[in-house]
C-alpha positions as CSV (number, residue, x, y, z in Angstrom):
1,M,46.9,-57.9,-2.7
2,W,44.2,-55.8,-1.2
3,F,41.8,-58.8,-1.5
4,K,44.2,-60.9,0.7
5,I,44.5,-58.2,3.3
6,L,40.8,-57.4,3.5
7,T,40.0,-61.2,3.6
8,R,42.2,-61.6,6.6
9,I,40.6,-58.7,8.3
10,D,37.1,-59.8,7.5
11,T,37.8,-63.3,8.8
12,C,39.1,-61.8,12.1
13,M,36.1,-59.6,12.4
14,K,33.7,-62.5,11.8
15,V,35.3,-64.5,14.6
16,I,35.2,-61.6,17.0
17,Q,31.6,-61.0,16.2
18,A,30.6,-64.6,16.7
19,R,28.6,-65.1,19.9
20,Q,30.2,-68.4,20.6
21,A,33.8,-67.3,20.2
22,T,35.8,-67.2,23.4
23,L,38.1,-64.4,24.4
24,D,41.1,-66.6,23.8
25,T,40.1,-67.4,20.3
26,E,39.4,-63.7,19.5
27,V,42.8,-62.6,20.9
28,G,44.4,-65.4,18.9
29,Y,42.9,-64.2,15.6
30,I,43.8,-60.6,16.4
31,Q,47.4,-61.6,17.0
32,E,47.5,-63.6,13.8
33,L,46.1,-60.6,11.9
34,L,48.7,-58.3,13.5
35,K,51.5,-60.8,12.6
36,Y,50.4,-60.9,9.0
37,L,50.3,-57.2,8.7
38,A,53.7,-56.9,10.3
39,E,55.1,-59.4,7.8
40,L,53.7,-57.4,4.9
41,Q,55.2,-54.3,6.3
42,N,58.6,-55.9,6.8
43,N,58.6,-57.6,3.3
44,W,57.0,-54.8,1.3
45,Q,59.6,-55.0,-1.5
46,A,58.9,-58.7,-2.0
47,V,55.1,-58.0,-1.9
48,W,55.6,-55.2,-4.5
49,N,57.7,-57.4,-6.8
50,K,55.0,-60.1,-6.7
51,V,52.2,-57.5,-7.5
52,A,54.3,-56.0,-10.3
53,T,54.9,-59.5,-11.8
54,V,51.2,-60.4,-11.7
55,A,50.2,-57.0,-13.2
56,S,52.8,-57.5,-16.0
57,N,51.5,-60.9,-16.8
58,L,48.0,-59.4,-17.1
59,G,49.4,-56.6,-19.4
60,I,48.7,-53.9,-16.7
61,E,51.3,-51.2,-16.6
62,I,52.3,-50.0,-13.2
63,K,53.2,-46.3,-12.9
64,L,55.5,-45.2,-10.1
65,P,55.5,-41.7,-8.7
66,P,58.1,-39.2,-10.1
67,G,61.6,-40.5,-9.1
68,G,60.5,-44.1,-9.4
69,S,60.4,-44.6,-5.6
70,L,58.1,-47.2,-4.0
71,D,58.2,-45.2,-0.8
72,L,55.8,-42.3,-1.1
73,R,56.8,-41.0,2.2
74,R,60.5,-40.3,1.4
75,N,60.8,-37.6,3.9
76,V,59.7,-39.8,6.8
77,S,62.3,-41.9,8.5
78,A,61.8,-45.6,8.9
79,E,61.7,-45.3,12.6
80,K,58.8,-42.8,12.4
81,R,57.0,-45.1,10.0
82,K,57.4,-48.1,12.4
83,K,56.1,-45.9,15.3
84,A,53.1,-44.8,13.3
85,F,52.4,-48.4,12.3
86,K,52.5,-49.5,15.8
87,K,50.2,-46.6,16.9
88,H,47.6,-47.6,14.2
89,I,47.8,-51.2,15.3
90,A,47.3,-50.2,19.0
91,E,44.2,-48.2,17.9
92,L,42.9,-51.2,15.9
93,L,43.4,-53.5,18.9
94,Y,41.6,-51.0,21.2
95,S,38.8,-50.7,18.8
96,L,38.6,-54.5,18.5
97,L,38.6,-54.9,22.3
98,L,35.8,-52.4,22.7
99,L,33.8,-54.4,20.1
100,I,34.4,-57.6,21.9
101,I,33.3,-56.2,25.2
102,S,30.2,-54.7,23.7
103,L,29.2,-58.0,22.1
104,E,29.7,-59.9,25.4
105,D,27.3,-57.6,27.3
């Protein structure tokens, strides 16, 4: 799973760093990356089930934290998690835009 996520991020960064890429193309890749990350966040249970199935087929035991919960942040409301996720995305976008601006100079 991490490979898929990091590959998407790497592809986006390569496009942004390409000298011939237009701002429209760069923004499009960033939007697609954000959409992909949001889909992962919204479908985390399905993602977890897929990872667990693959691990089981490979004979790898997955150990959950005490209580067996997938959510390690049990004391944090869903609304706070979404707000924090949006904040991290905004910070990522800001960093990417600064990178784009610095590459165009």
